[in-house]
N, C-alpha and C positions, 0 to 999 in steps of 0.2 A: 052254608059256608060262612065262616066268621069274617069280620071286617079285615083282619090281617091277611087272610088268604085272598080275599077279594082285591085288596090293594096290590098284593104281589102279582096276582093274575093280571090286573089292569096294567100295571107298569110293564110287565113282561110282554104283553100284547103290543104295547107301544114301541118297545125298543128292539124286539127280536129281529124284525126285517132289517133294520138299520145295522144291527150287529153283524148279520150275515153279509150284507152289502160291504161293510167296512173291512171285515177280515178277508173276504174273497178278493176285493180290489187290492188289498195290501199284498196278498200272496201273488197275485198276477203282476203287480208292480215290481215286486222283488225278483220275479222271474223275467222281467222285462217283456211281458206279453201285452201288446196294446189291446185296449178295449174298444172294439168296433161296435156299431149299433146292434149287430146280432148277438155278440157276447154280452153287451149291456142288458139286452132283453132277457137273456138266459140268467144273468145275475139277478135281475129283478124277479124272475120266476122262481128261482131257488130261494130267494129271500121271502117271497110270499108263501111258498110251500112250507118252509121252515117255520114261519110265523104261525101258520095254521096248525101245523103239527104240535108245536110247543103249546099253543093255546088249548088245543084239545087234550093233550096228554097231561099238561100241568093242571088244567081244570079238573080232570078226572082224579089226579093224585091228591090235589088239595081238598077234594070232596070226601076223600076217605077219612075215617076216624084216625086220629093220630096213632092209636095202637095197631092199626092195620097198615100203616105206612112202613114199607120195608127199605126205603132208600130216602133220598132227599130231593127237593125241587131242582137243584143243580144237575142231578142225574138226568133229568128230562132234557135240559139244554145239551148236556154231553152226548146224549143219544140222538140228538137232532141234527148233527152235522153231516149226515149222509148226503143230502142234496148238494151242499157246498163242496164236499169231498169229491163227489162224482163230477161236478162241473170243473173243478180244478184239474182233476185227472184228465178229463176229456180235452181240456185246453192245453195240455202238455206241461203243466207245472210239476217240477220234480218235488218229491216228498221232502219235508224238512227234517233236519237232524233232531231226534228226540232222545231224552235220557232213558235209562233202563226202566225207571218207574213208569214213565209215560208209555213206553212200549208194552209193558205188562198190563197196565191199567186200561189203556185205550188202544188196543192193537190196530183197529181200523181207522184211527184218526191220523192219517198219513201227513196231514198238514198242521198238526198242533192247534186245531181249532177249538177243542173242548175246553170250556172255561174252568179254571180252578176256583175262581171267586165270583161273586156277584158283579164286581166292578169289571171283570174281564168281559162280561156281556155289555154292561153299560153302568156308568157311575150312578145313575138314578135308581138302579136296582139294589144298591148297597144297603140303604136304610130299610126299605120294606123287606128285604131278604133277612137282615139281621133281626128286625122286629118279629117277623114270622117265626124265625128260629127260637127266639126268646119265649114267644108265646107257646110254641110247641113244648119246649123244655119245661116251662112252668106247668102246663097242662098235664104232662106226663108225671112230673113230681107230685103235683097235687093229687092225682089219681092214686099213685103208689102210697102216699101218706094215708089217704082215705082207706086204702086196702090194708093198712098196717104193715106195709112192706118197706117203709122208709122212715 
């Protein structure tokens, strides 16, 4: 794994649990559902689980050769909102209103948790995410040029 992938994975591991804690508590607050100690523990458990899943899946994705990557790292985060969604549903939070694109692209994301950008997860992911994307684009372009395809 290259240094850009390692940095993205490191920052992701640091911020993912906090991201889930934040978005879940925000949705609970908007629904005026109080967070008792049991619910607080369930939030922490969902945040830990999501952090573990993102770390595992993002690590596996970033270890792939760029020509074998069929999506992008943000797709890992988008696919990881299941535990938070399940928690919010079980707590009685009503689904949020989403636009047509969100409904089509993320049909199971009832609470609009899937991030559109790195900053939607955490501002500290913005720079390593963009740097990784630039590295990947350059790597792909350099390969295509070497193959005489660009």
